[in-house]
MIRO-201631 format. One record per residue (C-alpha): x, y, z; residue in one letter. Coordinates in steps of 0.001 Angstrom, whole numbers, plus 500000, padded with zeros to 6 digits. Example, Ala and Ser with C-alpha at 12.3 -4.5 7.8 and 13.67 -1.06 7.14 Angstrom:
512300495500507800A
513670498940507140S
REM end
This chain:
389750594395891586M
389010595150895208S
384971594904896333Q
384167598481897697S
380274596910898194G
381388594779901128K
384077594994904272S
386362592385905382V
384165591761908625Q
381174591469906266E
382913588384904156L
383735586926907413G
387576587186907691Y
387992589474910447D
389988587065912561S
392022586029909863L
393123589493908196T
393590590460912001T
396183587610912461R
397633588917909433F
397768592383910729R
399624591699913618D
402058589406912188S
402995592303909887M
403303595116912261S
406096597653911371C
407996596976915095E
407601593656914094E
409401593337910851N
412545595811911836K
415628594313910746P
418347593845913134D
421415596424912123F
423547595199914504K
423666591493912951E
424940592114909443L
425981596148909853D
426009596431906193L
424657599972906096G
421352602045905697S
417865600830904432F
414585602456904005I
411941601211905327S
409126600058902953P
406724599122905713L
407502602799907520K
406498604164903878I
403536602668903394R
401587604127905581G
402128607385903759A
401328606000900435G
397920604835901494N
396326608448900894A
394422607902897926G
392456605133896381S
394981603737893726G
398486604708895569S
397749602128898039G
397747599582896079A
400966600751894858A
402472601120897733A
402048597753898431T
403531595855895871S
406164598349896098S
407152597214899600S
406550593510898836S
408968593897895840S
411574595513898055S
411523593373900639S
410918589952900083S
414212588059901461G
415972590704903305S
418833589356905115V
417769590945908418T
417920590097912277G
414028589865911849R
412297589602908960S
408199588246908936N
407279590509905652A
405538588839903556P
406961587780899817K
405306588530896668L
406561585963894129P
407137586816890327R
404943589277888652R
402344588364886457L
404313589412883177D
407128586925884351G
409752589821885035K
411685589301888514P
410781591913891373N
414741592756891114H
414848594186894323H
413415591791896225S
415499590253899258G
418675593148898799E
421361592982902159L
419617595309904229T
421055596803907838G
418416599452909628Y
415257601478908542F
415783605267907303D
413429607260909782T
414074610573907868S
411061612532907001P
412115612283902878N
412207608312902914A
408912608223901334S
410089610695899060E
413518609578897930S
412301605669897364L
409728607079894861R
412677608934893337S
414612605988893030A
412195603748891799S
411610606612889160A
415148606257888084T
415313602353887933S
412653602363885748N
414128603403882986S
416954600690882786K
416203597114881502P
416379594022883688G
416107596259887305H
413136597146888554R
412187598524891721R
408931599699890871S
405225598760891475V
404607594922890134S
402340595127887101A
399380593042887735G
397873591938891565A
400182589901893701P
399846586079894019L
399317586162897601I
395529586806898587Y
393822588384901223S
389762588171900355G
389350591097901665G
389024594741900214S
392177597030900252H
390778599902899424S
388933600316902964S
390212603612904800P
390430601566908180G
392539598635906142S
396472597837908048S
398887599587906140S
401069596375906714C
398288594121904179S
397719593023901032N
396014594066898097S
392782591407897614A
391396590008894044T
387622589562893916S
386319586435892664G
383371583693893179T
385085581655895813N
387928583157897180L
391562582113898742L
391439582626902436P
394613584382903682T
398321583333902772G
397182581109899792N
399880580531896886I
399972579822893481C
403296578419893520P
403051578032889901S
402686581477889359G
399400581892887428K
396053582773889118I
393857580174889575L
390364581201888361K
386790580212890384S
386207576258889994G
390010575227888877M
391518572879890327V
394904573427890857S
397284570144889119R
400106568911891573A
403641570176891007S
406515568119890750N
408192570366892969R
408260570338896637T
406872573948898004D
407807574408901480V
406032577516903315L
408622579546905948G
407467579260909127S
408182583314910299G
410474582414913100T
414539581935912549A
414369585300910413N
412261583692907875Y
409478586303906416G
405872584691906930H
404400583190902999G
408409582385901446N
408696580003899320I
411941577757899001M
411837574951896767R
413017571166896350G
412520570568900147G
414716573503901490M
413556575133904267K
415066576659907926L
415843574830911229G
415172576309914062N
418673578136914397S
417597579518911055G
420385577298909282H
419659576276905968V
418456572242905922V
416639569669904089D
413514567952904469D
415084565430907209N
416814568142908987G
420298567840908214A
422918570600906997G
422824570459903187N
423874573481901691S
425664572162898723S
422447570654897659G
420484574063898367V
422880575474895843V
422424572894892875R
418260573099893435R
418084576677893512A
421090576709890392M
418705574647888494S
415790576956888672D
417434579256886267S
415320581750888558D
418032584992889360P
415052585995891756E
415184582610893684E
419273582599893577M
419349585570895204K
416473584499898312K
418505581473898646T
421651583111898734G
420725585698901250N
419534582546903494E
422682580671903087L
424402584447903789Y
422608584867907702R
423464581223908398S
426966581938907507G
427645579596904371H
429005582577902437F
430904580616899906V
427337578867899034E
426039582421898950A
428610583900896852L
428067581225893887S
424161581673894125L
424929585681893703Y
427180584628890934D
424337582648889203G
421750585563889263A
424603588175888180I
425381586212885048S
421380585889884126I
420739589292885171S
424181591449884766P
422523595141885141N
420956594383888730N
422280596438891272A
421027594438893952A
422765591296892804Y
425941593127892951R
425645594696896052S
424971591417898074N
427811589853895866R
429833592301897815A
428623591554901345A
429319588148900643A
432728588896899434L
433105590714902291T
432579588048904860A
435147585990902666L
437487589188903381G
438011589777899960R
437739593649900355L
439289594496897038A
436689592752894982E
433681593943897313A
434708597580896858A
434795596697892803K
431242594973892707E
429828597746895008C
431234600254892492E
429650598503889680E
426026598515891615A
426762602074891868V
426922602902888299K
423854600625887580L
422601602818889919E
423366605913890827P
421015606937893835T
421011602995895432Y
422171604023899022A
423001600884900136R
425867600124897550A
427304603862898174H
427123602680902345Q
428932599900902040R
431558601071899440L
431980603586902834A
432351601347904917S
434746599441902698L
436992602867901427C
437320603508905670L
439133600018906169R
441317600922903274F
442319604312904712G
440870606184901468R
439009608892903475L
438179611467900356E
436195608276898866H
434350607391902048A
433311610534902244K
431538610835898933R
429622607869899333H
428566608608902787L
427054612269902333Y
424759611175899594L
422104614050899008P
418376612885900847G
419901609720902251Q
421052608656906130H
424468609333907126V
425341606482909736D
427035608291912891Q
429112604745913566S
430617605569910496E
431094609380910307L
432556608820913690Q
434968606123912333K
435659608592909747L
436452611827912076R
439141609814913951L
440824608548910887L
441221612139909747E
442415612996912949K
445079610214913358H
446224610249909766I
447026613866909831N
449025613559912839Q
450794610945911557C
451924612732908912A
452730615368910585E
455338613386912507G
456560611997909267R
457363615304908550K
458929616614911035I
460989613529911610G
458885612274914956D
458925608874913920W
457639607508917443K
454499609893916677I
454453608177913338A
454334605122914712L
451746605364917417G
449623607650915274E
449307605126912081S
449316601871914942S
446170604081916471A
444243604798913082A
444609600676912217I
443013600054915344A
440022602322914924V
438841601213911285G
441418601645908961A
442588597455909192D
442847597154905593F
445293599922904811S
448312599161902867P
449524602824903732E
449295602814907645L
450636599459907619V
453846600686905254A
453942603608907289C
453899601544910819K
457480599514909004A
458298603235907817E
458853604146911506A
460318601014912963Y
462843600860910273L
464236604541911344K
463521603947914983L
466212600703914090H
463968598552914954Q
464656596197911356L
463273593012912409E
460039594718913113D
459884596730910285A
460384593687908120E
457591591320910042F
455541594598909416T
456077595011905476L
455610591163905167S
451647591615906706N
450572594657904232I
447184593878902803P
446963593227899361K
444441595029897190L
444928593770893766E
441484594082891893G
440632597329893497C
438969600085891757P
441266602508890247L
439652605418891852S
440701604047895451C
444261603348894263S
445102606715893666Q
444455608077896608T
447338610400897850K
449092609547900913F
451667611355902619F
452273613450899039G
452778609957897322M
450035607642895116I
448747605292897940G
450575602342896050E
453875604061895024A
453951604936898860Y
454055601271899630V
456640600200896900H
458741603354898608F
459218601713901456V
459455598117900339H
462432599662898577A
463897601309902527E
463383598007904317V
465334596195901605Q
468155597673901328M
468505597993904802A
468398594082905514V
471203594006902390G
468800592851899729R
469884595138897497F
468080593967894171E
464934594114895669N
465337597056896817A
466220598305893654V
462910596913891705A
460563598193894437A
462079601619894015A
461549601732890156E
457908600464890788K
457236603449893068A
458869605802890132R
456838604129887481L
453436605271889593L
454481608252890576D
456876609364888665Y
456926613085889667S
457322612979893497N
461038613411894309A
461196611500897281E
460193608538894980V
463257609862892643E
465956610671895899R
465190606623897160V
465715605341893265L
469085607198893190N
469885606184896340T
469294602324896428V
470749602388892794K
474244603826893987T
474438601730897223V
474036598299895450A
476806599701892921R
479102599849896068S
478207596751897386R
478324594769894095S
481848596357893299K
483346595859896812G
481948592497896278N
484264591901893233D
487622593600894654L
486914591567898079F
487139588566895832S
489697589013893923S
491905589794897044G
491924593925897209K
490848594210900755F
492074598020900439S
490141598854897123E
487045596765898575A
486991599067901783C
486635602135899976S
483948601102897642A
481645599955900618Y
482667603007901983G
481050604827898626E
478105603106899577G
478049604263903442L
478047607647902332K
474453607024900820Y
473341605032903411D
474850605692906846S
472511603130908640C
473252600425906201N
474294596961908786Y
475449595070906064V
478142597377904488L
479449598018907855Y
480621594480908342C
481579593574904677N
484411596718905421R
485073595404909027A
485840591976907183V
488229593868904721C
490004595393907957W
490728592171909544S
492151590602906114K
494463593833906370L
495360593102910507G
493451596089911123L
491893594683913951W
490682598062915460E
489152599591912415K
487090595920912277S
485816596319915895V
484701599620915158E
482598598759912339D
481198595807914059C
479986598346916749N
478303600241913946Q
476415597264912465A
475571595978916458L
474507599387916634N
471699599341913882I
470993595422914225L
471596593981917516P
472353590055917931N
473691590486914194Y
475431586835914144T
477987587846911201K
479063591222913511A
479747589240916399L
481494586778915458F
483525589345913468R
483742591469916628R
484713588081918705A
487567587248916204A
488993591391916099S
489066591526919634N
490736588036920262A
493808588926918409K
493632592218920456L
493569589547923733E
490047591541925050R
489149588414926238W
486328590100928423A
484686591137925407E
485506588108923509V
483792586384926420A
480809588496925978K
480421588465922424D
480218584094922711Y
477746584438925872E
475620586806923836T
476010583710920454L
475403581057922586K
471539582621923356Q
471556583288920003V
472354580057918777L
471739577740921068P
473303573993920833G
476073575707918447D
479087573612919767N
481561575679917956E
480127578454919942V
480016576686923481V
484074575340922700E
484725579287921528S
483174580941925056L
485065578119927056R
488590578688925567K
487751582550926158A
486854581802929603Q
490264579709930489L
492307582792928401A
490453585195930345L
491417583168933712I
494516582676932708K
495116586659931757S
494622587523935561R
497095584466937145G
494169582861938514E
493345579229938811D
490124577677936415Y
489280575159938869A
485593576419940009G
486061579894937798K
484241578938935169L
480337578869934796E
479125576054934277V
475776574868933310E
474550571349934789V
471108571354933811G
468759570029936816A
465389568207936000V
462619567782938260S
459529566034936271S
459372562439934278M
458625564719931256D
461572566693931423E
463796563789932054F
462860562203928913K
462731565411926697A
466264565418928383A
467559562047927622V
466121562587924257A
467639565174922723S
470482564632919932A
474156564555921045G
475609562894924573V
473421563720927571S
475458562512931230V
472492561960933950V
473959562199937384H
471408560397940235F
472556562210943378K
471535562952947079E
472143566202948731A
473369564431951763S
475870562259950386D
478821562743951198E
480537560825947976L
477700562759945467C
478983566287947217E
482396565017946305E
482413564376942807I
480190567365942126S
483208569942941632P
484928567252938980F
481501567021937100I
481341571440936764N
484917570104935108M
483934568019932821L
481694570445931587C
484059572413931110V
486426570348929369R
483536568487927163Y
481076571331925897P
479162569605923740S
478575567146926419V
475089568160928244K
474955567415931599F
472074566657934070I
471350566081937176K
469018564504939284V
467950564281943101D
466208561300944012V
464944562362946979E
463339565048945115E
462272563085942130C
461942559733943348L
459274558618940783A
462724558964938211I
464889557340940374A
462078554176940507R
461375554151936825A
465217554074935968E
465501552023938695G
467995553573940828V
469124552141944220R
472532553467944941T
474121557354944666V
475925558695943187P
475002556899939678T
475900558354936202F
473698556771933037K
474841558187929545I
472515558293926874Y
473551559152923312K
470529560213920767N
468106559116922945G
469651555392923376K
471409554469926727K
474876553365925859V
476627553217929129K
475990553087933017E
478212553397935856M
477793553456939898V
480084555093942375R
482768555407939252P
486067556920940171T
487123559706938273H
489348558622935856Q
486862555578934945F
484170558738934874L
486091560945932854E
486920558251930038E
483594556809929615S
482385560576929234V
485571560650926107R
484419557755924712S
480915558147924135C
481767561920923182S
483785560238920570S
481827557642919519L
REM end
């Protein structure tokens, strides 16, 4: 009960009350919404001033605000923390993760409405605590001049000073002496985003940086979790979880929110905080499901609605985001609203590009939507993959498809969203079917198309793709069987049947090219290889097949060109190097020229010790030629080294200029040039100083044949 007869100054507590009021100023208590960016929050401190008009309402507003703000995870929170109610029930909404203040004129009325609604739910109250708070100010609260941010007072013969705390949860009667507690109560200092008066049990406190530490200052989040869990108080679990969340210990915070929910499953604040921890851990689908549970428990809970709206934007579910952003009487986050409008613009333009077959527009707009904020949208990533496929960039399409976000466990309402006229999940399987068929995985394509039809059985596009992949898969299988039986002509017809339904399938083109070559129809084989390579450049099977067919037609320039490409695609392949050498020799002979000095040879040069060590340590045979540019014998033997490169393509030849690389020459003990050293699989097997041409070639030949 308040002391209406005396003012605070008359009781002698003016300085303490002033300091406490200053520390509780509404400006100092403003949360930093940039830190978490978790949505809107109706400020209990801002409302409190409006609620103090009547003699009874002031106390009610004070208790309600303390219940709503204690333990908040904000940028700066200096509000006093209200312990458990006198009736033993927790103040369930204290400590919800907050983001920013609602400054709308209806904020006070909204909070009262939310409290009235939630009071009808067991185990979840946002209303005024039944009974006096356990933090005593020693002064009257009914004074018109008292601060709107101060706590109510309780009268008694021996008044307790401001901030005194009864950790046992009971009011001390006059003259009673408190028994020592077995638990250590550490009072927060008010710094590092920690509210004045908060209690953290069991030797737990905050370091200067705001991180949870034990009594000796060492980080001990696991111990903090164990102590909070052993307390079996959901409010304490939530408060400790909030501190862990703020210090970046999201896994530990999640375990505490889980513990609080297991005790009080119908508490919307616990579920909303759990959603924040899940979001921080990248488990967005689970976070969305948790937000939906919170909204079901308390339909007017703005914090859960705003978190769910933000998640829906990341999923690309714009209609769902709108429903949760635009709540009557609630503040709309302007940054989220701007993101929504940009996403609508990009997705609409993407749909238009896809509709008219302009896949460059579809690719650009889907990428822009992802960059704006829909970074966890499976449909937009699938749209990028489809655009790459239609632009014949198959490797990009397959890579993009492999990075589609997974939304298992996402609420059913989100998964049933329409996207390009299809149910979103069906569209993802639809694109999977197209890409899998294009790269020759026909069984996978059929399975993906069947999943799409199961999800959206009435969609014409899905039905068309399913029929196509089934027909193409049958044609490929039939052609393979006929080829294995030696029926090459019939196999050509079977592959051709599949190409009628999928004219851009490079696998079928290459398979048919092999059949043409078996029939001796080299020109047709080359034509089908060209078609395959137009779809997938550097397709090695088609390059080998085209080179072999052109060799039969004695088109040596084309043969050499294909093997040059294969040499780049398959570096270190000795068969490719040997085939290239033969094609080059055949080309020179066909022109009636002397091949000496005409072939393009590769004698690698090294200029550092690291390069030298890497070169001689590689697998195979390496011949190192130590030379000087000014030495006549070195210059005379260089063309012969080039010839050896052609004759022994599997051998790697390396040159070292001892004038430019003196450190290498000294390390290898080279005093005379030309000197040759032969290495095999990283080990030196031979060394020659000024050898004859014949001896050098014999040495290279014998080492390469070992």
